[in-house]
N, C-alpha and C positions, 0 to 999 in steps of 0.2 A: 246199283252202283253204291258202293260203301262210302260213307262220309269219311273224309280225311281229318279225323279228329282223334287226338291222342287221349288215352285214358286219363281221367281227372287225377288219379293218384300218382301218375308218373312224374309230372313236373315237381310236385311237392317232394317226392322221394329224391329226385335229382338235385333239387335245391338243398335238401338236408345233407346229402353227400358232399355237395360242393362246399357247404359251410364247414363240415368236418375237415375236408382236405385243406381248406383255407386256414383253419386254426392250426392244423398240424404243420403246415408249411411255414408258419411264423413262430414255431416253437424254437427257442434259442438252442444252440448246440450244447452248452453246459446243462440246460434243463433236460435235453434228450439223453445225455449221458447219465444224469441223475436218475431218470426214470428207469434206465436199464439196471443201474445199481440197486434201485429200490426193489425191482422185481427179484433180483438175486437174493437180497437180504430178507425180503418179506415173505417169499413163497414158503419156505419150510415152517416159519412161525405161524403163518396164516393157516396152513394145513393142520398144524397142531391145535391151534385155537378152534378151528372148525370141527375137528374130530372130538375134542375134549369138551366143548361147551355149547356149540351151536346145535347139537343134537339133543340138548336138555331143555327143559322148560324155562330155566332161568336165562339161558343164552340163546333161545330161539329167535330173538329179535336181531341177532347179529347180522345176518345177510341183508335184512331190510335196512338197517342203519347204514351198512356199507354201501349199498346201492344208492340210497337216497342221498347219502353224504357226498359221494363222489359226483353224483349228478349235480348237486348244488354247487360243489367246488368247480365243476366244469363251467357252470353258468356264470359264476362270479369272477372267474379267473381273468377274463378280459378287462374287467373294471379295475383290477389291481395292477395291470401291466404298467400304467404310467408311474407307479410308485416303486418299480423295481430298482433296488440299489444293492450292489454287492458289498457286503460288510467286510471289514478287515479279516484277513485269513486266520489270525490267531483266535478270534472269538469262536467260530465253529470248531476249530481244532481243539481248543480247550474243553468245550462241551462234549465233543466226541471222546476225548481222553477220559473224562469223568464217567460217561455212560456206557462205553463199550465193555468194561469189565463187568458191570452189572448185568448186561445182556448175556454175555457168555456164561457167567455163573448160573443165571436163570435157565439158559439153554441146556447146560450140562445137567443141572439138577431137575429139569422138567417141571419147573414151577410156572404153570401156564399164565397165571395172573401177572406175575412180575415180567415174564418174557414178553407178553403181549404189549404191555405199556412201555417196556424198555425199547422194544423194536420200534414202536410208534414214535417214541421220543427221538430215536436216531433218525427216523425219516423226517421229523420236523426240523431237526438240526441241519440235515442235508438240504431241505427246502430253504431254510434260512440262509444257508451259505450261497444260494443262487439268487434269491429275490430280495433278501433283507427283511428286517423287522417291520418296516413301515407297510410293505405290501402284505405281510402276514397278518398285521392288525386289520387290514381290509378284509381278510379272509377268516377272521377269528371264529365266526359261528360254525361254518362247515368243518374247520380243523378241530374245534372242541367237540362238535357233535359226532364226528367219526370215532372219537375215542370211546364212545358208548358201546361200540361193537366188541370191546374187550371186557372180560368178566372182572369185576372188582374182587379184591381179596375176601374170602369167606368170613374172616374175623371182622372186617369192616361192615359187611352186610349184616352179620349177626348183631353187632353193636347198634347199628342204626335201626334195624327192624324190630328188635326186641320190645321196646316200648310201644311200637305200632301194633305188634302182635297182641300184646296185652290189652291195648285199647280196643282193638277189633273184637277179640274174644269176649271181653267183658260187655261190650255193647251188644253183641249177638246173644249172649246169655240173658242180659236184661230184657231185650225185646221178646225173645221166645218165652221167657219166664212170665212176662206180662200177658202173653197170649195163651198161657195155660199149659205149656209143655213141661214135662218133668226134666228139667235141665238145671245144672249147677256147675260149679267149677271154681278154680282159683288159678290166677296167673294165666298161663297159656294152655292149661288143661281144662277140657270140657267134658262133662258127664251128662249124657242124655239117654234115658232108658237104661238098657243094659250095656251101653257102649261108652267107651272112653276115647276121646280124641285129643290130639295135641295140635295146637294151631301151627306149630312148626311143620307138621306133616299135612294136616288138613288144609292149611293155608300157605303152602309153599309159594303161592302167587304173590305173597308180600315181597319175596325176593325179586319178583318181576316189576317192582315199583320203579326200578331204574329204567327198564325198557319202556314202561308206560310214560315215564317222564321224558325220555328221549324222543319218542314218537310225538308226544304232545308239544314239546318244544319245537320240533320240526314244523308242525302244523302252525304254531303261533308265528314262527319266523317267516314262513312262506306267505302267510296271509296278511301279516301286519308289520312287516319289517320297516315300512315307511312311517310307522307311528310308534316310536320306542316307548313312550310313556304307557300307552294302552297295552303294548306287548308285555311290559314288565308287570302290569297289574294282572293280566291274564295268566302270565307265568306263575304268579303267586298262588293260583288256584290249582296248579298241576298236582301237587302232593295231596291236598284234601280230596281231589277227584280220584286219585289213585287209591287212597284209603277207602273211599266210598265204594269203588269197584271191588276191592278185596273184601269189604264188609258184605257185599252182596254174594260174593263167592263163598264166604264162610257159611252164610245162611243156607245157601243151596246145598253145600256138602253136609252140613249138619242134618238138614231135612232129608236128604237122600239116605244118609246112614240110618236115621230114625225109622223111615218108612220101608226101606229096601234092604237094609243090612250093610255090613262093612264091605263085602266083595263088590257089589255094583258101584258103590260110591268111590271105590279106588280103581275102577276099570275105565271103560270108555266115558262114563259120565263124569269122571274126574277130569279128563281132558276137555270135555265139553264145558265144564265149569271154568277152565282156564281160558277158553275162547270167549266165554261170557264175560270174564273180567276185562278183556281188551275191548269187547263191544260196548260194555257199560262205560268204560273210561273214555273212549273216543266219542261215543254218543253224547256223554255228559259235557265234555269240553266243547263240542260243536254247539250244543244247546246253550251253554253258558256264553259262548262267543256270540251267538246269534242275538241273544238278549242283551248282553253287556255292550256290544258294539253299537246297537241302536241307542241305548241310554248314553253311551259315551259321545256319540255324534250329537245327540240332542243337548247334552250338557255343554259340549264345546260350542255349539251354535248359540246357545243362550248366553254363554260367557262372552262371546264376541259381540252379541247384541248389547249386553250390559256395558261392555267397554266402549262401544261406539255411541251409545245414547247420550252421555255427557258432551261429547264433541259435537254431535248433531244439534243438541239444544243450544250450545254456545254459538254455533254457526247461525242458528235461527235468530237468536237475540241480536247478534251483530248485524244481520241483514235487516231486521226490523228497526234497530237503532239508526 
């Protein structure tokens, strides 16, 4: 006789579907219309962004950011519902009038960076027209975080990463020179043995500092959103950690080129060095968080004890008196 017991996974799966249906049932009609318009507007641009940047090393984080960003937006959306206020019509209309020409010019000229951000700006304006600014402030983190899936302009990346490339290359030269390697260089040019490397090519992972920062910020927010002060302090370590990860990558690529030649270092092992960059960055921020949070909790506990000790001593004196 078989026991009349349902599989353990079925109730959970059923409850999750019921929760999804319940949320969809309570979606306001204007928001549903907005979602349809979003799909029509965003689909061609997102296909362009995916084909132009998500297949490259610099933009490979895009699908991860999009998936985690919309997941977080889905989770936080019910908390923002009490703050829904439809703004005056002229405000989103004015913003649309200013941004629509930029989007169409970028669409015609196929400038992927401008088109992506212009399209996302139009989506934010459309969302603002339905839920208002106060509710969007409650959703500020996922809305900002999702923007990381679009590639920044190359000129901005070059301007920001140039001093970082110089710092990383000079640090790598100094360390390997101290270890006895025949290495030298100036600026972002590295000479080791008979090989000449450019950090712009050997360390294109510095362009991924934006993706490393995005994933790290997501980790910080999900783990410590209830403690904004500690979250801010941990966020300040993101860029140094990304620099450390890229420093490790430069060392690996230099040593691969020195011992194995230029071809292996630019093949599969080059891609492996890119994965190593992410692994080092994420592992380091988790380690820093594990140590830093313990120290933070201990410091906060000691601060509360110091703040309570004068009150307790005064209470004892009054009781004795």
